[in-house]
N, C-alpha and C positions, 0 to 999 in steps of 0.2 A: 174188412172195411171198417167195422166198429172200432178196432184198435187204432187205426189211423185217426179217426175222429176224436177219440179220447186223448191221443197224444197231442193233437192240435189244441184241444181245450186245455190240457195241462200246460202246454207252452204259453197259452194266453194268460192263464192264471199266474204262472211263474214270472211273466214279463210285467211286473208292477212299475217298472221304471220307464215305460213307453210314454211318448208325448202325444199320442193320438188324442185329439180333442174329445172324441166320443168316449174313449176309455176314461179320460179325466172327468168328464161329466158324470159317467156312471159311478165312478168311485166317490165323487163328491156327493152325488145323490144318495148313495148307500150310506155314507157317513152321516149325512143330514137326517135321513130316515132313522138310523140307529140312535142318533142323539135325541131325536124327538121321542122315540119309544122309551128310551132310558129316562128322560126328563119326566114324561107322563107317569111312568112306573114309580119313580121316587115321589112325585107329587101325590099320587094315590096312596102309597104306603105311609107317607107323612100324615095324612089326614085319617087314616085308619088307626094309627097308633093310639091317639088319645081316647078314641071311642072304645077300643078294646080294653084299654087300661081302666077307664072309668067303670066299664061294665064289671070287670073282675074286682075292682076295689069296692064297688057297691055291694057285691056279694059278700066280700070279706068284712066290710063294715057292718053288714047286717048281722053277721055272726058276732062281731065284737060288741055291738050295741044291744043285743037281745039279752034281757035280764035273766033268762033261764039258763044261759050257757055258763060253763065253768070259767073261772078267771084264767085258767091255763089256755082255754080255747080263745078267749077274748084277746089275751096277750099275743098268742101265736098268729091269729088272723090279722091283728093290727100290724105286727112286724112284717108279715108277708105282704100286706098292702103297701107298706113303706118301700119294701124292696121292689115291688112292681112299679111303684111310682117313680123311683129313681131310674129304673130300667127304661120306662116309657119316655122320661125326659131325655135320657141319653139317645134313645133310638129316634125320637122325633127330631132332635138336633142333627143327628147323623143324616137322616133322610133329607132334611132341609138343606144341609151343606151340599149333599150330592145334587139336589135339584137346582140349587143356585149355580153350582159348577157347570152342570149341563146347559143351563140357560145362557151362561156367559159364553160357552163354546158355540152355542147356536147363534147368538148375537154376532160373534166374530165371523162365523161362517157366512152368515147373511150379509155382513158388511163386505167381506172379501169378494163375494160372488155377486154383489150388487142386487141382492134379493129384497123382497118386501120384508120390512122389519117386523116379523110376527112375534118375536120372543124378547123384545126390549121391554123395559119396565113401563107399564102403562101410566100415562099422565092424565088419563081421562078420569076426572073426579065426578062423582055423582052430586049434582047440584041440588037435588031435592032432599037428599039425606046426607049432608056433609059430615055428620058425626060418625057415619059408618066408616069413613076413611081416616079418622083421627088416630086410630091405633090398628096395628096389623093383626089379622086373625091369628097368625102364628104366635105373636107375643101374648095375646089374650089367652089362647089355649095353654101356652107354657105357664102363664101365671096361674091358671086354674089347676093344672097338674101339680105345680109346686105347692099351692095352697092346700089341696087335698092330701098331698103327701106329708106336708108339715102337720096337718091335723092328725094323720095316722101316726106320725112320730110322737106327738104329745099324748095321744090316747094310748099308744103302746107303752110309753114310759109310765103313764098313770096306772095302767093295769098291772105292769110289772111291779110297781111300788106296792100296790095292794097285795099282790101275790107274795112278795117277799115279807111284808109286814104281818101277814096272817099266818 
């Protein structure tokens, strides 16, 4: 008895080309739910990236800027902070790209199925604090990461020069 039920379920799974409205609805809902989960995952990962990077860089810059550490330790920690900075910038950009891609797919799916537009770009601007909307948070954090990474690059070159000259 169980084998017959399993065979029927396998037939249903294999029959992706059917035009049954309920099956189409379920497939669309599954795709929609998957896209939402993916979009939220990329959004969460995107905002975790700069925080983890800045935490690691602050530890490395503490080593670099402590006067009792050797010049070799200062140089190495500064270079590692620069590498982490470039990696974080790339990773944050990648997560942002995936998040935008998933959002566009969700917008298209909502339009095609005449759903409420939950994932379109918001036009609701905060009237009490208009300066909060003048620059995107993504661009602000990217600027911060780039600035901190450039600081690390200059400090590592400075420490390398001292190391070589002494």
